[in-house]
Residue frames as qw, qx, qy, qz and C-alpha x, y, z in Angstrom:
[[0.061, -0.787, 0.491, -0.368, 9.92, -13.51, 0.02],
 [0.750, 0.031, -0.642, 0.155, 12.00, -16.27, 1.54],
 [0.485, -0.679, 0.327, -0.443, 11.95, -16.79, 5.31],
 [0.773, 0.168, -0.594, 0.145, 14.50, -19.36, 6.49],
 [0.591, -0.706, 0.245, -0.302, 14.48, -20.20, 10.17],
 [0.754, 0.259, -0.547, 0.254, 17.43, -21.99, 11.68],
 [0.001, 0.523, -0.578, 0.626, 19.15, -22.70, 15.00],
 [0.828, -0.326, 0.037, -0.455, 16.83, -25.30, 16.41],
 [0.408, 0.353, -0.825, 0.167, 17.95, -28.52, 18.03],
 [0.756, -0.417, -0.503, -0.036, 17.65, -30.89, 20.95],
 [0.099, 0.503, -0.467, 0.721, 18.30, -29.38, 24.36],
 [0.385, -0.328, -0.802, 0.318, 17.65, -30.37, 27.95],
 [0.272, -0.863, -0.389, -0.172, 15.20, -28.47, 30.09],
 [0.476, -0.791, -0.003, 0.385, 16.81, -25.34, 31.42],
 [0.596, -0.057, 0.393, 0.697, 19.02, -24.98, 28.37],
 [0.168, 0.737, 0.010, -0.655, 19.20, -22.25, 25.74],
 [0.570, 0.322, 0.581, 0.484, 18.94, -21.91, 21.98],
 [0.082, 0.587, -0.062, -0.803, 19.17, -18.93, 19.64],
 [0.579, 0.513, 0.618, 0.141, 16.98, -19.02, 16.53],
 [0.074, -0.415, 0.288, 0.860, 17.67, -16.98, 13.44],
 [0.546, 0.631, 0.547, -0.064, 15.43, -16.07, 10.55],
 [0.279, -0.271, 0.412, 0.824, 17.16, -14.89, 7.40],
 [0.470, 0.723, 0.456, -0.222, 15.17, -12.89, 4.94],
 [0.427, 0.075, 0.418, 0.798, 15.81, -11.28, 1.58],
 [0.016, 0.830, 0.554, 0.058, 13.28, -8.57, 2.17],
 [0.351, 0.343, 0.000, 0.872, 14.33, -5.07, 1.21],
 [0.353, -0.636, -0.123, -0.675, 11.53, -3.74, 3.42],
 [0.675, -0.241, -0.639, 0.280, 12.70, -5.72, 6.47],
 [0.285, 0.034, -0.394, 0.873, 13.68, -2.64, 8.43],
 [0.321, -0.128, 0.043, -0.937, 10.16, -1.17, 8.34],
 [0.668, -0.222, -0.596, -0.387, 8.24, -4.33, 8.99],
 [0.622, -0.430, 0.489, -0.435, 6.93, -5.88, 12.17],
 [0.551, 0.274, -0.782, -0.102, 8.16, -9.45, 12.46],
 [0.723, -0.394, 0.296, -0.484, 7.10, -12.37, 14.56],
 [0.140, 0.265, -0.953, 0.034, 8.00, -15.84, 15.77],
 [0.811, -0.105, -0.012, -0.576, 5.43, -18.62, 15.90],
 [0.062, -0.310, 0.947, -0.060, 5.55, -22.24, 16.91],
 [0.810, -0.030, -0.271, -0.519, 3.54, -25.39, 16.28],
 [0.380, -0.352, 0.816, -0.257, 3.65, -28.18, 18.82],
 [0.124, -0.012, -0.948, -0.291, 2.79, -31.74, 17.75],
 [0.110, -0.490, -0.864, -0.025, -0.93, -32.10, 17.33],
 [0.070, -0.729, -0.382, 0.564, -1.62, -28.41, 17.97],
 [0.416, 0.846, 0.256, 0.213, -2.24, -25.38, 15.87],
 [0.518, 0.297, -0.109, 0.795, 0.46, -22.82, 15.17],
 [0.333, -0.859, -0.360, 0.149, 0.59, -20.14, 17.86],
 [0.201, 0.873, -0.154, 0.416, 2.14, -16.74, 18.30],
 [0.767, -0.258, -0.328, 0.487, 5.30, -16.56, 20.42],
 [0.351, -0.613, -0.057, 0.705, 6.80, -13.11, 20.06],
 [0.468, 0.737, 0.327, 0.361, 6.87, -10.05, 17.82],
 [0.400, -0.451, 0.003, 0.798, 8.90, -6.90, 17.28],
 [0.368, 0.879, 0.281, -0.111, 7.83, -3.71, 15.57],
 [0.601, 0.608, -0.006, 0.519, 9.95, -1.54, 13.29],
 [0.091, -0.827, 0.233, -0.503, 10.58, 0.76, 16.21],
 [0.314, 0.329, -0.794, 0.402, 11.72, -2.09, 18.46],
 [0.602, -0.266, 0.353, -0.665, 8.64, -2.60, 20.62],
 [0.270, 0.135, -0.951, -0.067, 8.35, -6.26, 21.61],
 [0.743, -0.183, 0.123, -0.632, 5.44, -8.47, 22.60],
 [0.153, 0.237, -0.957, 0.062, 5.43, -12.03, 24.00],
 [0.710, -0.345, -0.512, -0.340, 2.97, -14.72, 24.74],
 [0.553, -0.717, 0.217, -0.365, 2.61, -15.00, 28.52],
 [0.974, -0.206, 0.063, 0.064, 4.26, -18.41, 28.75],
 [0.787, 0.267, -0.044, 0.554, 7.62, -17.15, 27.40],
 [0.045, -0.922, 0.065, -0.379, 7.85, -13.76, 29.08],
 [0.481, -0.775, 0.401, -0.088, 11.13, -13.39, 30.93],
 [0.789, -0.189, 0.544, 0.215, 12.67, -16.36, 29.15],
 [0.624, 0.426, 0.461, 0.464, 12.64, -15.44, 25.43],
 [0.069, -0.716, 0.043, 0.693, 13.97, -12.31, 23.77],
 [0.635, 0.604, 0.412, 0.250, 13.15, -11.28, 20.20],
 [0.182, -0.721, 0.210, 0.635, 15.49, -8.97, 18.28],
 [0.724, 0.614, 0.283, 0.139, 16.33, -7.98, 14.75],
 [0.416, -0.439, 0.339, 0.721, 19.35, -6.84, 12.79],
 [0.517, 0.763, 0.195, -0.335, 18.17, -4.61, 9.98],
 [0.118, 0.728, -0.574, -0.356, 21.57, -4.54, 8.26],
 [0.112, -0.203, 0.962, 0.143, 21.57, -8.32, 8.03],
 [0.629, -0.032, -0.317, -0.710, 17.79, -8.55, 7.44],
 [0.502, -0.028, -0.855, 0.126, 17.71, -11.20, 10.15],
 [0.617, -0.547, 0.009, -0.565, 15.31, -11.84, 12.96],
 [0.329, 0.251, -0.839, 0.353, 16.41, -13.61, 16.18],
 [0.736, -0.527, -0.131, -0.405, 14.83, -15.40, 19.11],
 [0.198, 0.392, -0.783, 0.441, 17.01, -16.00, 22.16],
 [0.792, -0.376, -0.303, -0.374, 15.39, -18.75, 24.23],
 [0.110, 0.404, -0.752, 0.509, 16.58, -19.36, 27.78],
 [0.381, -0.070, 0.722, -0.573, 15.31, -21.59, 30.56],
 [0.513, 0.080, -0.603, -0.606, 13.68, -23.84, 27.99],
 [0.575, -0.055, 0.652, -0.492, 10.87, -26.13, 29.10],
 [0.316, 0.125, 0.914, 0.222, 9.48, -29.30, 27.51],
 [0.338, 0.722, 0.550, -0.249, 6.35, -27.30, 26.64],
 [0.117, 0.767, -0.256, -0.577, 8.47, -25.16, 24.32],
 [0.423, -0.069, 0.823, 0.373, 8.95, -28.12, 22.00],
 [0.555, 0.683, 0.415, -0.229, 7.73, -27.55, 18.46],
 [0.566, 0.323, 0.354, 0.671, 8.56, -26.25, 15.04],
 [0.133, -0.726, -0.171, 0.653, 9.38, -22.57, 15.14],
 [0.463, 0.571, 0.461, 0.498, 8.57, -20.25, 12.22],
 [0.146, -0.428, -0.081, 0.888, 9.14, -16.64, 11.44],
 [0.255, 0.626, 0.623, 0.393, 6.87, -14.38, 9.44],
 [0.041, 0.191, -0.030, 0.980, 6.15, -10.72, 8.90],
 [0.028, 0.566, 0.726, -0.390, 3.12, -9.11, 10.46],
 [0.858, 0.095, 0.218, -0.455, 0.64, -9.21, 8.82],
 [0.648, -0.239, 0.700, 0.179, 1.67, -12.71, 7.85],
 [0.309, 0.338, -0.686, -0.566, 2.63, -13.84, 4.38],
 [0.870, -0.001, 0.042, -0.491, 0.07, -16.52, 3.44],
 [0.910, 0.216, -0.338, 0.107, 2.85, -18.98, 2.58],
 [0.576, -0.768, 0.278, -0.009, 5.08, -19.90, 5.49],
 [0.383, 0.666, -0.639, 0.040, 8.75, -20.64, 5.13],
 [0.773, -0.008, -0.617, 0.150, 10.59, -23.63, 6.46],
 [0.551, -0.775, 0.109, -0.289, 10.59, -23.81, 10.23],
 [0.337, 0.468, -0.747, 0.332, 13.21, -25.10, 12.63],
 [0.775, -0.380, -0.493, -0.109, 12.59, -27.95, 15.11],
 [0.100, -0.547, 0.567, -0.608, 13.10, -27.27, 18.79],
 [0.801, -0.272, -0.522, -0.108, 12.97, -30.26, 21.12],
 [0.165, -0.605, 0.526, -0.574, 13.30, -29.82, 24.86],
 [0.686, -0.113, -0.718, 0.032, 13.81, -32.97, 26.89],
 [0.564, -0.729, 0.048, -0.384, 12.83, -33.21, 30.56]]
């Protein structure tokens, strides 16, 4: 199943970005989905997730700033990121939960101070 993240870019601290993850997954509407990120020199970490019923979970560092959502008709996952901080810099990936073993192409987010 393809997972194509997009929407990253270079933004100043305090700015916003909206990431999208397009899938071709016929089971998208019943899956839990998540966003993950990998900062330079660090392991990939969980950022946010959403269940099929719409329950959301966030890592503590992004609570109140990031919002995960999904459009089942478009089979697309989103991550609205506000009040970005330099510590949010990294490559952002999407994946179902439990994760596919092979990760799709991520999108680079760079936040300058």
